N, C-alpha and C positions, 0 to 999 in steps of 0.2 A: 343854843348856838355858841355860848361862851365856852362850854365844855369842849366843843369840837375845835374851837380856835386854840385852846390850850393844848389839845391833843395834836393838832397840826404843827404848832410851834415846837412841840416835843417829839415829833415823829423821827424815827430812825430810818432814814432813807439814803443818806449821803455816804454811808459805808460802801454802797454799791451803785446807787443812781448818781446821775450828774445833773447839775443845773443847766438846763437846755436854753439855747438862745431864743430871743423874741425877734424874729426877722421881719423887716418891712417887705411887703409884696409890692414892688415898685410899679410893675405893669398893671396889676389889678387895681391898685390904688388910683392910678391915673384914669383907668376905665370907669371906676365907680365914682370918682370925684370925692374920695375920702381917704384917710389913712387906714390901711388894712394891714394888720400884723398877724404873723403866724407863729404860734408857740410850738417849738420843734421837738416834740416828744419822740419823733422818729430817730433822734440821735442818742437815745438811751442804749445801754449795752445789748438789750434784746430788741431794740428798734421799736419799743412801745413803752407807754407810761405804766404798764401793769407791774413793772418791777418795784415801783414805789410802795404800793399797797401790800404786795406779797411779802416784801422784805420787812416792812414795819410790823406786820402780823407775826411773822415767824421769829423775828428778833426778840419778841416779848414773851415767847413760850417759857414755861418753867423748865428747869433742868430735867425733870422726869419726862415731860412731853418731848423735849429735844431728843432724849435718848430713844424714845419709841419711834419717832419719825413723823413725817407729815404726808398727807395725801390730798389730791385735788382732782376734779373732773374738768377737762378743758380740751378743746381741739385747736387752741390758738395761743394768744400772747400770754394769758394768765399761766398756762402750763410752763412756758419758758421762764416766767418770772419766779414761779415757785421752785423750779429746778435750779436756777442760778442762785437764788437766795439760800436754798438748802445747802448747795455746794459751798458757798462762802462761809456759812455758819457751821459746817461740818455735820449736817444732818443727812438722813436718807429721805428721799422724796419719791413717792409713787404717783404717777400721773396716769389717770384712766382716760383714754381717748376713744372716740368711736372708731369702728373698723374702717369707716369711710374717710378718715383723716388722710390728707395727702402726705406722701412720704417726706416731703421737705419739712413739714412741721414735726413729724416723728423724729427725724434726724436732728432737728434743732433742740428738742428736749433731751435727747440722748447726749448731745454735745455738751450740755450743761450738767450732765451727771444724773439725770432723772431716769427712774425705772419706768418704762412705758408698758401699760397694760391695755390692750385693745379689746373693747367690749361694746357690743351693740352697734346699731346703724345710726343712732341719733344721740345728741347730747343728753337728752333725758334718760336714755338707757345707760349711758356711761355714768351719769350722775348717780343714779340709783345704785349701781354696782359699787361706785366709790364709797357711798355712805355705808354700804354693807361691809366693805373691807375695813372701813374706819371702826365699826363696832367689833368686828371679829378680831382685828389685830391691834386694837388699842391705839390707833393713829389719831393725829389731830387733823381735822378737815380744814383746809384753807379755802374759804369761800371767795369767789371772784369779785364780789361787790357788796354783799349784804353782811358787813362786819364792821364794827366801829374802828378798829385799827386799820383795816384796809381802806376805809373811807378817809381816815385821817392821813394816811400815806398819800392817797391820790390828791388830797387837798393841798399838799405842798406845791402843786402846779399853780394854784391860785395865788399862793403866797409869793412865788417867784414872779408871776406876772406883775403884781403890784409893786414889788421891789424894783423890777426892771423898767417899769414905765410909770413914773410918778405923776405924769400929766393926766388930765381927765380921760377916762375911758367910757364911752357911751354904752357898749355892750360887749360881753364875752360870750362866745358861742362854743358849746361843749357837746360832743357826741354822747348819746345815751344808749346803752344796752340795758344793763341792770340798774344803772344809775349811780354807781359808786363815784365816778369822776365828777359828775355834775353835783352830787350832794356835797362832796368834799370842797370843790371850788366855791360853790355858792355859800357854804358855811363860813368860809374865811372872807370872801369878797364882800358879802352883805354885812358883815360885822364892821369892817373897816371903811368900806365905801358903799353905803346903802343906795346911793344914787346911780351906781353902775348896774346896768341890767345883766343878769345871767340868764341866758336863753339856751335851752336844750334843743338838740336836733336829732331826729330819728328818721330811719327809712320809712317811706309811706307804707310799706308792707311789713313793718315790724315795730309799730308805734305803740308799745305796751305802756310806756309812761304817760304818753298823751291820753291814751284811753283811760288810764287810772285817774288822771287829774280831771278829766271831763265827767267821769261817772262818780267821783268821790270815793272810790275804793279800788284796790288792786283787782285787775281782771286777768284772766288767762286767755290769750289769743288762740283761736282755733289753729292757726298756722302762721308762720312767718316766712318772709322772703329770705333768700340765702345769699344774695349778691354781696351785701355788706355783712359778711358772716361774723365779724367781730362784735356786732351789736344786734345780732339776730336772737333776741331774748323774748320768750313768750309772756313772761310776767316780771314786772319790776320788783325789786327787793322790798321787803317790809320796812326796814330802816331807811333805805334810800327814798322810798315813797314818802315816808313821814317828813323827811327833810325837804324834799323837792316840792311838795305841795305848799309849803310855807315860804320857801326861799326863791324858787324859780320865777322869772318874769314871763314865762311862756315856753311852749315847745313848738318848734317848726318841724315840718316833714319835707323830705326830699325824695324824688324818684331816682331810678337807676341812671337815666340820662343826665340829670343834674349832678349826681355824684361823679359820674365819669367826666363831666365838664370840669368839675372842681379838681379832679386828679390831674387833668391837663393844665389847668391854671397854675397849680403848684409846680408842675414840671417846668412850665414856661418861665416862671419867675425865679425859681431857685434850683432847678435841675435835679429835683428829687421826685421819686415815684412813690406816692402815698398809697396805702391800701385803701379800699373803698370806705371802711369805717374811719380811717384816718382823715379822709377828705370830706367826710360827711358834714363836719361843722362849718367848713368853708362854703359848702353848698347852702347852708342855712344863712351864713353871713351875706352871701350874694342875694338871696331872696329878700332878706331884711333890707338891704340897701336899695333894692328895686322898689320896695313898698314904702320906704321912708325917704322922700326926696329932701327933707329938711333934717339934717343931723348935726349934733353939737359935740361930737367927740370921735375918738378913735374906735375902730371895731377890731376885735381880736378873735381869732379862731384857733382852736387847739388841734394840731395835727397829731392825733393820738397814736399813730403807728405807721410802719412802712413794711410790714411783712406781706408782701405781694407775691403771689405765684407768677412766674414769668409767663406762663401759658395764658393768663387772664388779660395780658396787655392788649391782645388783638380785639378782645371783646370791648375793653375800655375805649380803644381808639375808634372802633365802629360807632360807639354811642355818644362820644364826647361832642361831636359836631352838632348833633341834634340837641343835646343838653345845653349847649351854650348859645342856642338860637342862631346858629350859623349854617344850618342845613335843614331843609324840609324834605320829606319823603311823600311822593304822590303816586297814586294809581290813576293813570290817564287812559281813557278809551279813545282810540283813533280808528278811522276807517281802514278796513283790511283790503287795500287796493294798491296797485303799483304807484309809487311816488309818495304815498302818505307818510311813510317813515321819514323821508327827507324833509317833507313839508313841516313835520312836527319839530324836527331839530332846528330848522330855520326859525320857527316860532319862538324857541327858547333863546335865540339870539346869542349874545356874548356871555351869558351866564355860565358859570363853571358847573359842569355836570359831574357829580361825584359817583353816581351809580346809574346804570341803565340796563334793565333786563327786559328782553323781548323775545318772543318766539312766535312764528307764524301759526295762525289758527284758522281752521276752516270756518267760513261764515262771513258776515258783513262787517264785523268789528273785531279789533284786537286790543289787548290791554298791555300797557307799558308800566313797569315799576321804575320810577325815576327819582334820583336824589339830586337836589340842586343846592349848591353852596351860595349863600347870600351874605351880604354885609350885616343884615339884621333881619332874621326870619320873622320876628314879631311885626315889623313894619312892612316888610316886603311880601310876606306870605299872601296876604289878602289881594295885593295887586297882581301877583303872578296867577293866582287861581281865577281871579276875575277876568284877566286877559285871555286865559285859555278857554274859559267858558264862553266868552263873547265870540270866540272863533269857532265855537261849536263842539269843543272837546268836553267829554265827561270827565270830571275831576273828583277824586276821592283823596282827602288829606289823611295819610296814615302815619304821620310823624309820631303820634302817641300810641300807635297800635302795637302792643307788645308781641303778639303772634306774628305780625308782619315783619318786625325787626329781628326776632329770634329765628324764624323759620321760613316764612313765605318768600323772602327776598332770595333765598337760595334754591327755590323750587319753581320759579316762574317757567311756564311752558309745560309743566307736568299735568296735563288734563286727561281725564278718563271719560270717554263718551258713554252715555246711557248707563251710568252708575247710579243704582238706586239704594236708598236706605243708609246712606253714608253718615256716620257720626264722627265728629272730629273732637279729639281731646288734646289738651296741652298738659303734660304731666311732668312731675319731678320724681327722681328716684335716687337713692344713695349711690354715689360713684365708687364702686368697688368691683374687684374681679367677679365676673359672673352676674353682675347686677342687671345688665341688659337682658341676659337670658332668663333670669328670674322674672323680670317684668313680662316678657313674652310668654313664659310658662304660666304665669299668674293669670294673664288674660285668657289663655287657653286657645283651643282650636275650634271653638263653637262658632266663632264669627270670623269671616274673611277679612284679613288686613288689606286695606286698599291704599293706604298712604303711610309713610314712615319717614320722619326726619329727626336725626339725632346729631348733636354737635357737642363735643367736649369743650368746655370753656375754662378748664383748669381749676374748677371749683370742687367742693365736696359733693355736689349733686349734679346729676345729668339732667338735661332737659330734652323732652321728646314731644314731637307733634305726631299723633297717630290717628289714622282713619280706619274705621271698621264698618262693615255692613251689618247693621242691626235692625231687623224688621221691627215695626212698631209694636207688634204683639209680643216681642221678646225683650223690650226695653227694660222692664222691671228686673228681669233676671240679670241683664247686663249691668245695671246699676248696682245690684247686690254683689256681683262678682268684683267690680271695681272697689266697692267698699271693703270687701274681704282682702283685696290685694294691699290696701293700706297706703298707697301712694297718693299724695296730694295731686288733684287735677282740676282743670276748668274745662267745661264744654265750650268749644269754639265753632260749632256747626253754623252759627249765624254770624260769625265774624265777617265783616265786609271785605277784608283783604283776601280771605279764603274764597269767598264767593266770587270775587273779581278774577283771581288768578288761577285757582285750582279746581273749579267746577266747570263742567261743560255747559 
């Protein structure tokens, strides 16, 4: 630890990085009953902390290495950090990015003078190609997190926090992808203030560090969720894991709704839009505050970045209300008869209806997809459901149903009568020109497509809900075909929201 403290104190970051403010989140502090502070790494020149580690690494290269140039693989903030650092130091920088990278990120790297090479559909493919170019061209590879100089550069965030806030800090919450920021901050903070907790926060669908700490060794996740793309890492770094297993006080996880709620909290307090990975640590801070009613100090979250695609804001807005426990989503069964629709609305009374999807269906029953805004869904949810059930309504709570929130809510009323052998899959595929066609070509024409919903969320990956008629005796061939296609998928045939709203 002492060696890292020395490296952090000696880090060369301020030639290009700035000391960012530590802002009080007034509204959130009042709501949580504690002092909550936000470290504003979104105010760096590239709107992310990544500039610190990248510059510290590149600035320490030998003259010969500088002459040859540097290379990295990244689809996000590290790419911009490497490009800007190389530009300031007069080096050439090659950045290998997946073909699926949104144009806004490609343009940002080019703006800072980086040479962009597009290769592969995934980060892993881009990474392998970058390492090949490194060997062939004699370049220096700048790792995004698993490097001592990168870790030391990121550790200056912890140094600044302690300088800026000399009073007791109960816990500092840090987003974790590969672990460079967490390892750097923990190395410095635990040396100077061992009583201060340093807690990592990961997305629930990309918790590689948490898995490593629980199993006692680094693991490779089969797949990772892509919403918080800045921390979507399948395996924690070797050096970062070594440091984190000794220095972290724990790792929390947050789901998409909780991250979206944290994005909204940051906006409401300081009028800044954080990227999902940037708001991740605040989601962890809120979860910790809810779990620890007795606290003895200030809580600090690191807003690691603000490189948000504008198209993604609609998705964030849709999910934030559920994430902050101010909205519930219900599937309600009502009698299919004249006047029942009006009776149901009367039952809801003066509650604010945020969403209401209904379509007439033949038969004795109809199903309504309804969203209700509440003062506190955790305390009111049970009361609402109990009230409706006492009045004879069938109620299904779908607030946590990912398929319902991503797809079903837009498809209510789309029933198909007498449809047999339908299999429902929720898939992800790289968002690139022709990707949707490749998906359909990959599935082939052997099975009839019975349902299809696709919605672009401004991310690197598209999300599809697809239904196909697959007879039971052909199921194995179908599974093999999906495996050959190579796109991550989950079967949702038994999903209760699909059963309620999309089957006859």
